[in-house]
N, C-alpha and C positions, 0 to 999 in steps of 0.2 A: 504494500500500500504506500502511496505517496506520503512521505514523512509529514508534510504540512497538513494533509488531510487527516492523518492520524492525530496530529496536534489539535486541529480544529474540533474534531469529535470530542477529545478530552476537554478542551476549553469550553465547549458548549455544555457538556455534562456538568462541569464545575459551575458555569454561569447559571444554569437552570437550578442547581441546588442552592446557590447563593441567593437567587431571587426568592426561592421557596422559604429559606431561612429568614430573610429580611421580612417577608410578608408575615410569617408566623410570629416573629418578634414584635412587629408593629401591631399585630392584632391582639396580643396578650392583654394590654391594659384595658381595651374595650371588652374583652371576654371576662376579665376579672370584674369590671364594673357591672356587666350584665348579670353575673352570678350574684353579686351583692344586691342589685336591684330586684332580682327574682326572689332572693331570700326575704328581703324587706316586704315585697308585695305579698308573698305567700304567708308571711307571719305578721302582717300589719296589725291585726287585732291584738295579738299577744304583745307585740312591741309597744303598742299604745297603752295597753294595760300595765306593762312594766314601767312605762314612762309615768303613768299616773301614780303608781306606787312610789317611784323614786321622788316625784314631786311632793307627794304627801309626806314622805320621810323628811324631805328638806324643809317643808313648812313646819313640821313638828319641831325640828331642831331650832328653827327661828323663833317659834312660839315659846319654847322652853328657855331660850336665851332671854327673850323679853320677860318671861315669868321670873327668872332668876334676878334680872335687873330690877323688876318691881319689888321683889322680896327684899333685895338689898336696900332699896329706897325706904321700904316700910320699916326695916330695922333702924335705919338712920333717923327716920322721923320719930320713932319711938324713943330713941336716944335724945333727940332734940326736945321731945316732950318732957323727958326727965330732967333736962338741963334748963328748961324754960325758967326765966327769972321775972317775967312780967306777963300781963294779960295778952299782949299782942303776940309774943313768941309762943305762948301756950295755944292761942286760937289758931295760929298759922300751922303749928305742928299737928293739932287735932284735924284740921282741914286736909292737910297733906296725907295724914294717915288714912282718912276716909277715902280719899281719891285713890291711894295706892291699894287699899283693900278691894275697892270696886274693880280696879284694873286687874288685880290678881284673880279675883273671882271670875271675871270674864275670860281671862286667859286660861284658867284651869278648865273652864267649860269648853272652850275651843279645843284645848289639848285632848280632853276626854272624847269629844266628837271625832277628832282627827284620829285618835287611837283606834276607835271603832272602824273608821273607814280604812285605816292601814291594815288592821287585822283581816278585813274582808279582801282587800286587794292582794295582800301577801298570800292569803290562802288560795286565791285564784291563780296567781302567778306560780306558786309552788306546785300546784296541781299540773300545770302545763309545762313547767320548766324542763323536765326530763326529755320530753319530745323535742322541744325547741333546741335544747342543748345538743342533742344527738344530731339534729340538722346542722347546727352551727359547727360541730366537730367535722361533719362530712364536708361542709363548705370550706372550712379552714384547710382541710386535707387537700381539697381540689385546688385551692389557691396556692398552697405550698407546692403542689405538682406543677402549676403554671410557673411559679418562681424558679423551680428547679429546671423546667424546660427552657426558660429564657436564658439561664446561665449556660446550659448545655448547648443551646443553639448559638449563643454568642461565641463560645469556644470553637464550635465547628465553623462558624462564619469567619472567625479570625484565621483559622487554619486554611480554609479554602481561598481566602483572599491572598494569603501568602503563596499558595500553590498556583494561583492564577497568573501572577506577574511573570514568572519564567516561561509559562506556556505562551503568553502573548508575545514575549520578547523573541522567541525562537522563530516566529513567523516573519515572512518578508513584508516589507512595507505595504505592498499592493494587497497581499492576502489579508493582512491585519486591517487595512482600511476597508476592504470589502466586507470582512466579518463584522466589524464594528458598525458599518453603515446598515447592513442587513439586519443586524441584531436590534438596532433602534427601530427600524421600519417594521420588523416582524415580531415585536414584543419579546425580544430575547431569544428567538429561534431563527438563527441565520442558516442553520443546516436542517435538512429533512432526510429521514431514512427512506430509502427506496425499497419497496416490498412488492413482489408480484406485479412488476411492471407498472407500479403506481407511485407517485410522490405521496408519502404518508401525510404531509401537511395539507396539500390542496386537492388530493385525490386525482390529479391529472395523470392520464395514461402516458407512460414512457415508451418510446419506440424500442423494439428489441435490441437493435444495435447499440443504442445509447445506454440501455439498461445493462448490457454486457460490459460496456466501457466502465459504467459505474461500479459494477461488481469487481472489475479488475482494480479499480481505485488508483490508477496510475496518474490521472490528471484530475483537476478540479472541474466538475461539471455542474452547471446550475439548471434548475427547473425552468423549462420554457414558459411556464405559466406564472409561478409565484416568485421566481428568481432566487430561491434558496439554493445553497450548495447541497448537492445530493451525495449520499453515501450509502454503502451497503454494509450492514453489520453482520458479517459472516458468522 
């Protein structure tokens, strides 16, 4: 076989795999996002329930902080009452104590109501959590596989790019120019395999004598229809 034709076949095989790897690497972020979106959509009700529970716990913490603050104020006002030296100080302390007690009572009521709500929400989320967690584990496993695939593809891509350079350099200027031009025009397929007297790319029938010449592989022959360089893979 013509040495350049052999190089061209190897070069196109490398380029086809490079193109595939780049497409796969580029598609992975969208595929990951699709999985996350699908998980969120399928488990929307549970995730909303979980968010309600988280929000309720957060509100409870805030209310308990307010409650502690009001209780500290109450103790301060009680101390002020004990230290009062005149009617004005005494009346102010009594009034502040009354305000603090009302605030504490209201906060305690709110905390109790919230605790009931939290108990209900936690029960519902606990009941469904095992199923959702199993789905999440499966999703995380799939995402990890995508990440591993991306790393593997990148290593393969780096290796192929290193292999491509010397293949291209061994070609004559004219052959390299023809390959690169046809590769751009034909979406990365500058060559086409000839099988059973047909160009595999465009299905054009090849004359018997031309097909025999292609089988011998002594010269570069292009398809009369699509212009690709034809080869026979014996």
